[in-house]
CHARMM-style PDB file with segment names, atoms N, HN, CA, C and O in Angstrom:
ATOM      1  N   MET     1      14.698  14.086  42.330  1.00  0.00      PROA
ATOM      2  CA  MET     1      13.919  12.995  42.860  1.00  0.00      PROA
ATOM      3  C   MET     1      13.445  12.067  41.733  1.00  0.00      PROA
ATOM      4  O   MET     1      13.452  10.845  41.878  1.00  0.00      PROA
ATOM      5  N   ALA     2      13.033  12.670  40.604  1.00  0.00      PROA
ATOM      6  HN  ALA     2      13.027  13.663  40.486  1.00  0.00      PROA
ATOM      7  CA  ALA     2      12.559  11.870  39.476  1.00  0.00      PROA
ATOM      8  C   ALA     2      13.700  11.044  38.885  1.00  0.00      PROA
ATOM      9  O   ALA     2      13.489   9.908  38.460  1.00  0.00      PROA
ATOM     10  N   LEU     3      14.899  11.608  38.857  1.00  0.00      PROA
ATOM     11  HN  LEU     3      15.070  12.530  39.202  1.00  0.00      PROA
ATOM     12  CA  LEU     3      16.054  10.888  38.325  1.00  0.00      PROA
ATOM     13  C   LEU     3      16.380   9.676  39.191  1.00  0.00      PROA
ATOM     14  O   LEU     3      16.724   8.613  38.674  1.00  0.00      PROA
ATOM     15  N   ILE     4      16.273   9.833  40.480  1.00  0.00      PROA
ATOM     16  HN  ILE     4      15.993  10.697  40.900  1.00  0.00      PROA
ATOM     17  CA  ILE     4      16.519   8.714  41.390  1.00  0.00      PROA
ATOM     18  C   ILE     4      15.470   7.623  41.182  1.00  0.00      PROA
ATOM     19  O   ILE     4      15.792   6.435  41.194  1.00  0.00      PROA
ATOM     20  N   LEU     5      14.235   8.025  40.996  1.00  0.00      PROA
ATOM     21  HN  LEU     5      13.973   8.990  40.987  1.00  0.00      PROA
ATOM     22  CA  LEU     5      13.156   7.065  40.771  1.00  0.00      PROA
ATOM     23  C   LEU     5      13.356   6.301  39.459  1.00  0.00      PROA
ATOM     24  O   LEU     5      13.133   5.092  39.403  1.00  0.00      PROA
ATOM     25  N   VAL     6      13.774   7.002  38.412  1.00  0.00      PROA
ATOM     26  HN  VAL     6      13.956   7.984  38.457  1.00  0.00      PROA
ATOM     27  CA  VAL     6      14.041   6.351  37.123  1.00  0.00      PROA
ATOM     28  C   VAL     6      15.216   5.386  37.256  1.00  0.00      PROA
ATOM     29  O   VAL     6      15.163   4.267  36.745  1.00  0.00      PROA
ATOM     30  N   GLY     7      16.260   5.811  37.931  1.00  0.00      PROA
ATOM     31  HN  GLY     7      16.302   6.720  38.346  1.00  0.00      PROA
ATOM     32  CA  GLY     7      17.422   4.947  38.132  1.00  0.00      PROA
ATOM     33  C   GLY     7      17.094   3.715  38.951  1.00  0.00      PROA
ATOM     34  O   GLY     7      17.555   2.617  38.641  1.00  0.00      PROA
ATOM     35  N   LEU     8      16.302   3.893  39.993  1.00  0.00      PROA
ATOM     36  HN  LEU     8      15.928   4.786  40.245  1.00  0.00      PROA
ATOM     37  CA  LEU     8      15.903   2.769  40.830  1.00  0.00      PROA
ATOM     38  C   LEU     8      15.015   1.793  40.060  1.00  0.00      PROA
ATOM     39  O   LEU     8      15.158   0.578  40.195  1.00  0.00      PROA
ATOM     40  N   THR     9      14.109   2.323  39.264  1.00  0.00      PROA
ATOM     41  HN  THR     9      13.993   3.310  39.154  1.00  0.00      PROA
ATOM     42  CA  THR     9      13.243   1.467  38.447  1.00  0.00      PROA
ATOM     43  C   THR     9      14.067   0.668  37.437  1.00  0.00      PROA
ATOM     44  O   THR     9      13.835  -0.525  37.245  1.00  0.00      PROA
ATOM     45  N   ALA    10      15.020   1.325  36.800  1.00  0.00      PROA
ATOM     46  HN  ALA    10      15.209   2.295  36.956  1.00  0.00      PROA
ATOM     47  CA  ALA    10      15.878   0.635  35.833  1.00  0.00      PROA
ATOM     48  C   ALA    10      16.729  -0.423  36.522  1.00  0.00      PROA
ATOM     49  O   ALA    10      16.910  -1.517  35.988  1.00  0.00      PROA
ATOM     50  N   ALA    11      17.250  -0.108  37.700  1.00  0.00      PROA
ATOM     51  HN  ALA    11      17.104   0.781  38.133  1.00  0.00      PROA
ATOM     52  CA  ALA    11      18.095  -1.056  38.424  1.00  0.00      PROA
ATOM     53  C   ALA    11      17.312  -2.284  38.871  1.00  0.00      PROA
ATOM     54  O   ALA    11      17.882  -3.368  38.997  1.00  0.00      PROA
ATOM     55  N   LEU    12      16.033  -2.128  39.107  1.00  0.00      PROA
ATOM     56  HN  LEU    12      15.570  -1.248  39.005  1.00  0.00      PROA
ATOM     57  CA  LEU    12      15.223  -3.260  39.553  1.00  0.00      PROA
ATOM     58  C   LEU    12      14.640  -4.076  38.400  1.00  0.00      PROA
ATOM     59  O   LEU    12      14.381  -5.268  38.566  1.00  0.00      PROA
ATOM     60  N   THR    13      14.430  -3.461  37.242  1.00  0.00      PROA
ATOM     61  HN  THR    13      14.640  -2.492  37.107  1.00  0.00      PROA
ATOM     62  CA  THR    13      13.789  -4.179  36.137  1.00  0.00      PROA
ATOM     63  C   THR    13      14.773  -4.759  35.121  1.00  0.00      PROA
ATOM     64  O   THR    13      14.497  -5.815  34.553  1.00  0.00      PROA
ATOM     65  N   LEU    14      15.887  -4.118  34.878  1.00  0.00      PROA
ATOM     66  HN  LEU    14      16.111  -3.260  35.340  1.00  0.00      PROA
ATOM     67  CA  LEU    14      16.816  -4.600  33.853  1.00  0.00      PROA
ATOM     68  C   LEU    14      17.456  -5.950  34.169  1.00  0.00      PROA
ATOM     69  O   LEU    14      17.677  -6.722  33.236  1.00  0.00      PROA
ATOM     70  N   PRO    15      17.763  -6.281  35.405  1.00  0.00      PROA
ATOM     71  CA  PRO    15      18.313  -7.625  35.654  1.00  0.00      PROA
ATOM     72  C   PRO    15      17.342  -8.751  35.302  1.00  0.00      PROA
ATOM     73  O   PRO    15      17.772  -9.885  35.092  1.00  0.00      PROA
ATOM     74  N   GLY    16      16.072  -8.466  35.234  1.00  0.00      PROA
ATOM     75  HN  GLY    16      15.723  -7.544  35.404  1.00  0.00      PROA
ATOM     76  CA  GLY    16      15.105  -9.482  34.831  1.00  0.00      PROA
ATOM     77  C   GLY    16      15.271  -9.894  33.380  1.00  0.00      PROA
ATOM     78  O   GLY    16      14.835 -10.980  32.999  1.00  0.00      PROA
ATOM     79  N   CYS    17      15.891  -9.054  32.562  1.00  0.00      PROA
ATOM     80  HN  CYS    17      16.245  -8.171  32.872  1.00  0.00      PROA
ATOM     81  CA  CYS    17      16.113  -9.369  31.146  1.00  0.00      PROA
ATOM     82  C   CYS    17      17.381 -10.194  30.941  1.00  0.00      PROA
ATOM     83  O   CYS    17      17.598 -10.723  29.851  1.00  0.00      PROA
ATOM     84  N   ALA    18      18.212 -10.313  31.958  1.00  0.00      PROA
ATOM     85  HN  ALA    18      18.036  -9.883  32.844  1.00  0.00      PROA
ATOM     86  CA  ALA    18      19.487 -11.009  31.804  1.00  0.00      PROA
ATOM     87  C   ALA    18      19.306 -12.512  31.633  1.00  0.00      PROA
ATOM     88  O   ALA    18      20.133 -13.158  30.991  1.00  0.00      PROA
ATOM     89  N   GLY    19      18.261 -13.071  32.184  1.00  0.00      PROA
ATOM     90  HN  GLY    19      17.589 -12.546  32.706  1.00  0.00      PROA
ATOM     91  CA  GLY    19      18.057 -14.511  32.102  1.00  0.00      PROA
ATOM     92  C   GLY    19      17.335 -14.963  30.852  1.00  0.00      PROA
ATOM     93  O   GLY    19      17.131 -16.161  30.657  1.00  0.00      PROA
ATOM     94  N   VAL    20      16.944 -14.026  30.001  1.00  0.00      PROA
ATOM     95  HN  VAL    20      17.110 -13.053  30.161  1.00  0.00      PROA
ATOM     96  CA  VAL    20      16.213 -14.386  28.790  1.00  0.00      PROA
ATOM     97  C   VAL    20      17.216 -14.853  27.743  1.00  0.00      PROA
ATOM     98  O   VAL    20      18.164 -14.137  27.421  1.00  0.00      PROA
ATOM     99  N   GLY    21      17.007 -16.040  27.221  1.00  0.00      PROA
ATOM    100  HN  GLY    21      16.236 -16.621  27.482  1.00  0.00      PROA
ATOM    101  CA  GLY    21      17.900 -16.578  26.205  1.00  0.00      PROA
ATOM    102  C   GLY    21      17.117 -17.404  25.210  1.00  0.00      PROA
ATOM    103  O   GLY    21      15.946 -17.722  25.422  1.00  0.00      PROA
ATOM    104  N   VAL    22      17.774 -17.742  24.132  1.00  0.00      PROA
ATOM    105  HN  VAL    22      18.725 -17.484  23.960  1.00  0.00      PROA
ATOM    106  CA  VAL    22      17.144 -18.554  23.095  1.00  0.00      PROA
ATOM    107  C   VAL    22      17.505 -20.007  23.370  1.00  0.00      PROA
ATOM    108  O   VAL    22      18.681 -20.359  23.459  1.00  0.00      PROA
ATOM    109  N   LYS    23      16.505 -20.828  23.501  1.00  0.00      PROA
ATOM    110  HN  LYS    23      15.549 -20.542  23.428  1.00  0.00      PROA
ATOM    111  CA  LYS    23      16.713 -22.256  23.735  1.00  0.00      PROA
ATOM    112  C   LYS    23      17.137 -22.919  22.422  1.00  0.00      PROA
ATOM    113  O   LYS    23      16.785 -22.435  21.346  1.00  0.00      PROA
ATOM    114  N   PRO    24      17.895 -24.030  22.499  1.00  0.00      PROA
ATOM    115  CA  PRO    24      18.351 -24.687  21.266  1.00  0.00      PROA
ATOM    116  C   PRO    24      17.216 -25.076  20.326  1.00  0.00      PROA
ATOM    117  O   PRO    24      17.384 -25.015  19.108  1.00  0.00      PROA
ATOM    118  N   TRP    25      16.081 -25.468  20.856  1.00  0.00      PROA
ATOM    119  HN  TRP    25      15.945 -25.517  21.846  1.00  0.00      PROA
ATOM    120  CA  TRP    25      14.968 -25.883  20.000  1.00  0.00      PROA
ATOM    121  C   TRP    25      14.207 -24.699  19.419  1.00  0.00      PROA
ATOM    122  O   TRP    25      13.333 -24.886  18.572  1.00  0.00      PROA
ATOM    123  N   GLU    26      14.525 -23.474  19.862  1.00  0.00      PROA
ATOM    124  HN  GLU    26      15.235 -23.322  20.550  1.00  0.00      PROA
ATOM    125  CA  GLU    26      13.901 -22.279  19.307  1.00  0.00      PROA
ATOM    126  C   GLU    26      14.741 -21.647  18.199  1.00  0.00      PROA
ATOM    127  O   GLU    26      14.270 -20.760  17.487  1.00  0.00      PROA
ATOM    128  N   ARG    27      15.962 -22.098  18.058  1.00  0.00      PROA
ATOM    129  HN  ARG    27      16.344 -22.818  18.636  1.00  0.00      PROA
ATOM    130  CA  ARG    27      16.857 -21.490  17.069  1.00  0.00      PROA
ATOM    131  C   ARG    27      16.429 -21.783  15.644  1.00  0.00      PROA
ATOM    132  O   ARG    27      16.693 -20.979  14.750  1.00  0.00      PROA
ATOM    133  N   ASP    28      15.777 -22.912  15.409  1.00  0.00      PROA
ATOM    134  HN  ASP    28      15.563 -23.564  16.136  1.00  0.00      PROA
ATOM    135  CA  ASP    28      15.337 -23.208  14.049  1.00  0.00      PROA
ATOM    136  C   ASP    28      14.260 -22.237  13.593  1.00  0.00      PROA
ATOM    137  O   ASP    28      14.169 -21.930  12.405  1.00  0.00      PROA
ATOM    138  N   ILE    29      13.447 -21.751  14.516  1.00  0.00      PROA
ATOM    139  HN  ILE    29      13.521 -22.001  15.482  1.00  0.00      PROA
ATOM    140  CA  ILE    29      12.416 -20.773  14.165  1.00  0.00      PROA
ATOM    141  C   ILE    29      13.064 -19.446  13.779  1.00  0.00      PROA
ATOM    142  O   ILE    29      12.631 -18.784  12.836  1.00  0.00      PROA
ATOM    143  N   LEU    30      14.106 -19.065  14.520  1.00  0.00      PROA
ATOM    144  HN  LEU    30      14.458 -19.603  15.287  1.00  0.00      PROA
ATOM    145  CA  LEU    30      14.782 -17.801  14.228  1.00  0.00      PROA
ATOM    146  C   LEU    30      15.611 -17.882  12.954  1.00  0.00      PROA
ATOM    147  O   LEU    30      15.901 -16.853  12.344  1.00  0.00      PROA
ATOM    148  N   ALA    31      15.996 -19.082  12.541  1.00  0.00      PROA
ATOM    149  HN  ALA    31      15.761 -19.918  13.037  1.00  0.00      PROA
ATOM    150  CA  ALA    31      16.788 -19.242  11.325  1.00  0.00      PROA
ATOM    151  C   ALA    31      15.926 -19.433  10.086  1.00  0.00      PROA
ATOM    152  O   ALA    31      16.460 -19.604   8.990  1.00  0.00      PROA
ATOM    153  N   ALA    32      14.619 -19.409  10.232  1.00  0.00      PROA
ATOM    154  HN  ALA    32      14.186 -19.271  11.123  1.00  0.00      PROA
ATOM    155  CA  ALA    32      13.719 -19.582   9.094  1.00  0.00      PROA
ATOM    156  C   ALA    32      13.894 -18.433   8.105  1.00  0.00      PROA
ATOM    157  O   ALA    32      14.201 -17.315   8.520  1.00  0.00      PROA
ATOM    158  N   PRO    33      13.708 -18.678   6.809  1.00  0.00      PROA
ATOM    159  CA  PRO    33      13.895 -17.621   5.813  1.00  0.00      PROA
ATOM    160  C   PRO    33      13.022 -16.388   6.061  1.00  0.00      PROA
ATOM    161  O   PRO    33      13.425 -15.270   5.738  1.00  0.00      PROA
ATOM    162  N   GLY    34      11.857 -16.581   6.619  1.00  0.00      PROA
ATOM    163  HN  GLY    34      11.530 -17.489   6.882  1.00  0.00      PROA
ATOM    164  CA  GLY    34      10.988 -15.437   6.891  1.00  0.00      PROA
ATOM    165  C   GLY    34      11.492 -14.533   7.994  1.00  0.00      PROA
ATOM    166  O   GLY    34      11.040 -13.395   8.116  1.00  0.00      PROA
ATOM    167  N   MET    35      12.427 -15.021   8.801  1.00  0.00      PROA
ATOM    168  HN  MET    35      12.795 -15.946   8.702  1.00  0.00      PROA
ATOM    169  CA  MET    35      12.958 -14.234   9.907  1.00  0.00      PROA
ATOM    170  C   MET    35      14.244 -13.501   9.529  1.00  0.00      PROA
ATOM    171  O   MET    35      14.767 -12.726  10.331  1.00  0.00      PROA
ATOM    172  N   GLN    36      14.754 -13.730   8.336  1.00  0.00      PROA
ATOM    173  HN  GLN    36      14.328 -14.359   7.685  1.00  0.00      PROA
ATOM    174  CA  GLN    36      15.996 -13.101   7.922  1.00  0.00      PROA
ATOM    175  C   GLN    36      15.757 -11.653   7.521  1.00  0.00      PROA
ATOM    176  O   GLN    36      14.725 -11.316   6.940  1.00  0.00      PROA
ATOM    177  N   VAL    37      16.722 -10.807   7.837  1.00  0.00      PROA
ATOM    178  HN  VAL    37      17.560 -11.080   8.309  1.00  0.00      PROA
ATOM    179  CA  VAL    37      16.638  -9.401   7.455  1.00  0.00      PROA
ATOM    180  C   VAL    37      17.151  -9.274   6.024  1.00  0.00      PROA
ATOM    181  O   VAL    37      18.313  -9.575   5.748  1.00  0.00      PROA
ATOM    182  N   ASP    38      16.300  -8.835   5.132  1.00  0.00      PROA
ATOM    183  HN  ASP    38      15.357  -8.590   5.356  1.00  0.00      PROA
ATOM    184  CA  ASP    38      16.660  -8.702   3.725  1.00  0.00      PROA
ATOM    185  C   ASP    38      16.203  -7.325   3.251  1.00  0.00      PROA
ATOM    186  O   ASP    38      15.007  -7.104   3.063  1.00  0.00      PROA
ATOM    187  N   PRO    39      17.142  -6.396   3.056  1.00  0.00      PROA
ATOM    188  CA  PRO    39      16.731  -5.040   2.700  1.00  0.00      PROA
ATOM    189  C   PRO    39      16.030  -4.949   1.349  1.00  0.00      PROA
ATOM    190  O   PRO    39      15.112  -4.145   1.186  1.00  0.00      PROA
ATOM    191  N   ASP    40      16.449  -5.762   0.377  1.00  0.00      PROA
ATOM    192  HN  ASP    40      17.194  -6.415   0.510  1.00  0.00      PROA
ATOM    193  CA  ASP    40      15.820  -5.729  -0.941  1.00  0.00      PROA
ATOM    194  C   ASP    40      15.726  -7.154  -1.478  1.00  0.00      PROA
ATOM    195  O   ASP    40      16.692  -7.655  -2.053  1.00  0.00      PROA
ATOM    196  N   PRO    41      14.585  -7.814  -1.305  1.00  0.00      PROA
ATOM    197  CA  PRO    41      14.457  -9.215  -1.713  1.00  0.00      PROA
ATOM    198  C   PRO    41      14.665  -9.443  -3.205  1.00  0.00      PROA
ATOM    199  O   PRO    41      15.174 -10.494  -3.596  1.00  0.00      PROA
ATOM    200  N   LEU    42      14.286  -8.493  -4.042  1.00  0.00      PROA
ATOM    201  HN  LEU    42      13.872  -7.640  -3.724  1.00  0.00      PROA
ATOM    202  CA  LEU    42      14.442  -8.669  -5.482  1.00  0.00      PROA
ATOM    203  C   LEU    42      15.915  -8.700  -5.873  1.00  0.00      PROA
ATOM    204  O   LEU    42      16.329  -9.544  -6.668  1.00  0.00      PROA
ATOM    205  N   VAL    43      16.701  -7.791  -5.323  1.00  0.00      PROA
ATOM    206  HN  VAL    43      16.364  -7.106  -4.677  1.00  0.00      PROA
ATOM    207  CA  VAL    43      18.131  -7.761  -5.627  1.00  0.00      PROA
ATOM    208  C   VAL    43      18.800  -9.038  -5.124  1.00  0.00      PROA
ATOM    209  O   VAL    43      19.653  -9.603  -5.808  1.00  0.00      PROA
ATOM    210  N   THR    44      18.420  -9.488  -3.948  1.00  0.00      PROA
ATOM    211  HN  THR    44      17.726  -9.029  -3.392  1.00  0.00      PROA
ATOM    212  CA  THR    44      18.988 -10.718  -3.404  1.00  0.00      PROA
ATOM    213  C   THR    44      18.640 -11.914  -4.280  1.00  0.00      PROA
ATOM    214  O   THR    44      19.500 -12.755  -4.542  1.00  0.00      PROA
ATOM    215  N   ALA    45      17.405 -12.003  -4.732  1.00  0.00      PROA
ATOM    216  HN  ALA    45      16.706 -11.320  -4.519  1.00  0.00      PROA
ATOM    217  CA  ALA    45      16.992 -13.117  -5.592  1.00  0.00      PROA
ATOM    218  C   ALA    45      17.755 -13.101  -6.911  1.00  0.00      PROA
ATOM    219  O   ALA    45      18.175 -14.153  -7.394  1.00  0.00      PROA
ATOM    220  N   LEU    46      17.937 -11.930  -7.495  1.00  0.00      PROA
ATOM    221  HN  LEU    46      17.596 -11.075  -7.102  1.00  0.00      PROA
ATOM    222  CA  LEU    46      18.684 -11.840  -8.756  1.00  0.00      PROA
ATOM    223  C   LEU    46      20.151 -12.195  -8.557  1.00  0.00      PROA
ATOM    224  O   LEU    46      20.739 -12.885  -9.389  1.00  0.00      PROA
ATOM    225  N   ASP    47      20.749 -11.729  -7.460  1.00  0.00      PROA
ATOM    226  HN  ASP    47      20.271 -11.168  -6.784  1.00  0.00      PROA
ATOM    227  CA  ASP    47      22.142 -12.067  -7.176  1.00  0.00      PROA
ATOM    228  C   ASP    47      22.320 -13.570  -6.985  1.00  0.00      PROA
ATOM    229  O   ASP    47      23.280 -14.150  -7.492  1.00  0.00      PROA
ATOM    230  N   GLU    48      21.400 -14.204  -6.257  1.00  0.00      PROA
ATOM    231  HN  GLU    48      20.620 -13.733  -5.845  1.00  0.00      PROA
ATOM    232  CA  GLU    48      21.487 -15.647  -6.053  1.00  0.00      PROA
ATOM    233  C   GLU    48      21.292 -16.401  -7.364  1.00  0.00      PROA
ATOM    234  O   GLU    48      21.956 -17.408  -7.606  1.00  0.00      PROA
ATOM    235  N   HSD    49      20.392 -15.923  -8.205  1.00  0.00      PROA
ATOM    236  HN  HSD    49      19.852 -15.104  -8.009  1.00  0.00      PROA
ATOM    237  CA  HSD    49      20.162 -16.578  -9.495  1.00  0.00      PROA
ATOM    238  C   HSD    49      21.419 -16.517 -10.359  1.00  0.00      PROA
ATOM    239  O   HSD    49      21.810 -17.516 -10.962  1.00  0.00      PROA
ATOM    240  N   ILE    50      22.043 -15.359 -10.417  1.00  0.00      PROA
ATOM    241  HN  ILE    50      21.725 -14.547  -9.927  1.00  0.00      PROA
ATOM    242  CA  ILE    50      23.255 -15.201 -11.221  1.00  0.00      PROA
ATOM    243  C   ILE    50      24.382 -16.050 -10.654  1.00  0.00      PROA
ATOM    244  O   ILE    50      25.100 -16.709 -11.407  1.00  0.00      PROA
ATOM    245  N   TYR    51      24.547 -16.041  -9.331  1.00  0.00      PROA
ATOM    246  HN  TYR    51      23.964 -15.506  -8.719  1.00  0.00      PROA
ATOM    247  CA  TYR    51      25.625 -16.810  -8.713  1.00  0.00      PROA
ATOM    248  C   TYR    51      25.455 -18.299  -8.979  1.00  0.00      PROA
ATOM    249  O   TYR    51      26.401 -18.967  -9.396  1.00  0.00      PROA
ATOM    250  N   PHE    52      24.259 -18.821  -8.739  1.00  0.00      PROA
ATOM    251  HN  PHE    52      23.491 -18.279  -8.400  1.00  0.00      PROA
ATOM    252  CA  PHE    52      24.047 -20.254  -8.894  1.00  0.00      PROA
ATOM    253  C   PHE    52      24.012 -20.668 -10.358  1.00  0.00      PROA
ATOM    254  O   PHE    52      24.265 -21.834 -10.663  1.00  0.00      PROA
ATOM    255  N   SER    53      23.708 -19.760 -11.268  1.00  0.00      PROA
ATOM    256  HN  SER    53      23.502 -18.813 -11.020  1.00  0.00      PROA
ATOM    257  CA  SER    53      23.771 -20.092 -12.690  1.00  0.00      PROA
ATOM    258  C   SER    53      25.213 -20.199 -13.159  1.00  0.00      PROA
ATOM    259  O   SER    53      25.522 -21.008 -14.033  1.00  0.00      PROA
ATOM    260  N   LYS    54      26.095 -19.394 -12.590  1.00  0.00      PROA
ATOM    261  HN  LYS    54      25.845 -18.737 -11.879  1.00  0.00      PROA
ATOM    262  CA  LYS    54      27.504 -19.432 -12.976  1.00  0.00      PROA
ATOM    263  C   LYS    54      28.256 -20.569 -12.294  1.00  0.00      PROA
ATOM    264  O   LYS    54      29.249 -21.061 -12.830  1.00  0.00      PROA
ATOM    265  N   GLU    55      27.800 -20.986 -11.131  1.00  0.00      PROA
ATOM    266  HN  GLU    55      26.994 -20.587 -10.696  1.00  0.00      PROA
ATOM    267  CA  GLU    55      28.482 -22.029 -10.376  1.00  0.00      PROA
ATOM    268  C   GLU    55      28.048 -23.387 -10.913  1.00  0.00      PROA
ATOM    269  O   GLU    55      26.954 -23.856 -10.599  1.00  0.00      PROA
ATOM    270  N   ALA    56      28.889 -24.019 -11.715  1.00  0.00      PROA
ATOM    271  HN  ALA    56      29.778 -23.638 -11.971  1.00  0.00      PROA
ATOM    272  CA  ALA    56      28.504 -25.248 -12.415  1.00  0.00      PROA
ATOM    273  C   ALA    56      28.357 -26.439 -11.483  1.00  0.00      PROA
ATOM    274  O   ALA    56      27.623 -27.375 -11.801  1.00  0.00      PROA
ATOM    275  N   SER    57      29.025 -26.431 -10.356  1.00  0.00      PROA
ATOM    276  HN  SER    57      29.621 -25.671 -10.097  1.00  0.00      PROA
ATOM    277  CA  SER    57      28.991 -27.615  -9.497  1.00  0.00      PROA
ATOM    278  C   SER    57      27.753 -27.676  -8.613  1.00  0.00      PROA
ATOM    279  O   SER    57      27.448 -28.742  -8.077  1.00  0.00      PROA
ATOM    280  N   THR    58      27.037 -26.589  -8.442  1.00  0.00      PROA
ATOM    281  HN  THR    58      27.285 -25.723  -8.878  1.00  0.00      PROA
ATOM    282  CA  THR    58      25.897 -26.610  -7.528  1.00  0.00      PROA
ATOM    283  C   THR    58      24.560 -26.649  -8.236  1.00  0.00      PROA
ATOM    284  O   THR    58      23.567 -27.049  -7.628  1.00  0.00      PROA
ATOM    285  N   GLY    59      24.493 -26.261  -9.463  1.00  0.00      PROA
ATOM    286  HN  GLY    59      25.299 -25.936  -9.957  1.00  0.00      PROA
ATOM    287  CA  GLY    59      23.213 -26.213 -10.159  1.00  0.00      PROA
ATOM    288  C   GLY    59      22.428 -24.984  -9.757  1.00  0.00      PROA
ATOM    289  O   GLY    59      22.992 -24.019  -9.242  1.00  0.00      PROA
ATOM    290  N   GLY    60      21.146 -25.018  -9.988  1.00  0.00      PROA
ATOM    291  HN  GLY    60      20.688 -25.802 -10.406  1.00  0.00      PROA
ATOM    292  CA  GLY    60      20.303 -23.876  -9.666  1.00  0.00      PROA
ATOM    293  C   GLY    60      19.991 -23.799  -8.186  1.00  0.00      PROA
ATOM    294  O   GLY    60      20.277 -24.730  -7.433  1.00  0.00      PROA
ATOM    295  N   LEU    61      19.417 -22.714  -7.779  1.00  0.00      PROA
ATOM    296  HN  LEU    61      19.185 -21.958  -8.391  1.00  0.00      PROA
ATOM    297  CA  LEU    61      19.068 -22.504  -6.381  1.00  0.00      PROA
ATOM    298  C   LEU    61      17.908 -23.416  -6.003  1.00  0.00      PROA
ATOM    299  O   LEU    61      16.838 -23.353  -6.609  1.00  0.00      PROA
ATOM    300  N   GLY    62      18.118 -24.253  -5.014  1.00  0.00      PROA
ATOM    301  HN  GLY    62      18.987 -24.305  -4.521  1.00  0.00      PROA
ATOM    302  CA  GLY    62      17.067 -25.131  -4.535  1.00  0.00      PROA
ATOM    303  C   GLY    62      16.881 -26.399  -5.341  1.00  0.00      PROA
ATOM    304  O   GLY    62      15.952 -27.165  -5.083  1.00  0.00      PROA
ATOM    305  N   THR    63      17.749 -26.633  -6.313  1.00  0.00      PROA
ATOM    306  HN  THR    63      18.504 -26.011  -6.522  1.00  0.00      PROA
ATOM    307  CA  THR    63      17.636 -27.847  -7.119  1.00  0.00      PROA
ATOM    308  C   THR    63      18.933 -28.625  -7.043  1.00  0.00      PROA
ATOM    309  O   THR    63      19.995 -28.064  -6.771  1.00  0.00      PROA
ATOM    310  N   GLY    64      18.840 -29.903  -7.282  1.00  0.00      PROA
ATOM    311  HN  GLY    64      17.978 -30.359  -7.504  1.00  0.00      PROA
ATOM    312  CA  GLY    64      20.022 -30.742  -7.268  1.00  0.00      PROA
ATOM    313  C   GLY    64      20.676 -30.789  -8.628  1.00  0.00      PROA
ATOM    314  O   GLY    64      20.150 -30.257  -9.606  1.00  0.00      PROA
ATOM    315  N   GLY    65      21.816 -31.426  -8.681  1.00  0.00      PROA
ATOM    316  HN  GLY    65      22.242 -31.859  -7.887  1.00  0.00      PROA
ATOM    317  CA  GLY    65      22.486 -31.599  -9.959  1.00  0.00      PROA
ATOM    318  C   GLY    65      23.504 -30.519 -10.221  1.00  0.00      PROA
ATOM    319  O   GLY    65      23.903 -29.789  -9.314  1.00  0.00      PROA
ATOM    320  N   GLY    66      23.918 -30.422 -11.452  1.00  0.00      PROA
ATOM    321  HN  GLY    66      23.593 -31.015 -12.189  1.00  0.00      PROA
ATOM    322  CA  GLY    66      24.916 -29.443 -11.832  1.00  0.00      PROA
ATOM    323  C   GLY    66      24.615 -28.937 -13.211  1.00  0.00      PROA
ATOM    324  O   GLY    66      23.490 -29.056 -13.695  1.00  0.00      PROA
ATOM    325  N   GLY    67      25.597 -28.382 -13.837  1.00  0.00      PROA
ATOM    326  HN  GLY    67      26.512 -28.285 -13.443  1.00  0.00      PROA
ATOM    327  CA  GLY    67      25.416 -27.891 -15.192  1.00  0.00      PROA
ATOM    328  C   GLY    67      25.708 -26.412 -15.280  1.00  0.00      PROA
ATOM    329  O   GLY    67      26.118 -25.772 -14.312  1.00  0.00      PROA
ATOM    330  N   CYS    68      25.484 -25.890 -16.465  1.00  0.00      PROA
ATOM    331  HN  CYS    68      25.150 -26.410 -17.252  1.00  0.00      PROA
ATOM    332  CA  CYS    68      25.846 -24.502 -16.715  1.00  0.00      PROA
ATOM    333  C   CYS    68      24.723 -23.537 -16.361  1.00  0.00      PROA
ATOM    334  O   CYS    68      24.960 -22.330 -16.316  1.00  0.00      PROA
ATOM    335  N   GLY    69      23.527 -24.011 -16.113  1.00  0.00      PROA
ATOM    336  HN  GLY    69      23.334 -24.992 -16.150  1.00  0.00      PROA
ATOM    337  CA  GLY    69      22.410 -23.131 -15.805  1.00  0.00      PROA
ATOM    338  C   GLY    69      21.660 -22.678 -17.036  1.00  0.00      PROA
ATOM    339  O   GLY    69      20.796 -21.806 -16.946  1.00  0.00      PROA
ATOM    340  N   CYS    70      21.975 -23.261 -18.200  1.00  0.00      PROA
ATOM    341  HN  CYS    70      22.677 -23.969 -18.274  1.00  0.00      PROA
ATOM    342  CA  CYS    70      21.281 -22.888 -19.432  1.00  0.00      PROA
ATOM    343  C   CYS    70      19.900 -23.519 -19.468  1.00  0.00      PROA
ATOM    344  O   CYS    70      19.695 -24.611 -18.937  1.00  0.00      PROA
ATOM    345  N   ASN    71      18.972 -22.846 -20.082  1.00  0.00      PROA
ATOM    346  HN  ASN    71      19.138 -21.959 -20.514  1.00  0.00      PROA
ATOM    347  CA  ASN    71      17.619 -23.391 -20.234  1.00  0.00      PROA
ATOM    348  C   ASN    71      17.331 -23.660 -21.691  1.00  0.00      PROA
ATOM    349  OT1 ASN    71      16.241 -24.122 -22.030  1.00  0.00      PROA
TER     350      ASN     71
END
């Protein structure tokens, strides 16, 4: 009897979740840097620093221009 009750409850409540979606104007909030999953922020920051220092055409992270990344 309990299994039937659980199944009936699930059958009645789960379709209510089907209509939930992300609106186009809400996607910018989900794409914010604070919403990104980053297991180790320090390793990611160091990897980005090394990559952008070696990439002469892009310059540093978050800055314009180019160059070798030397200081």
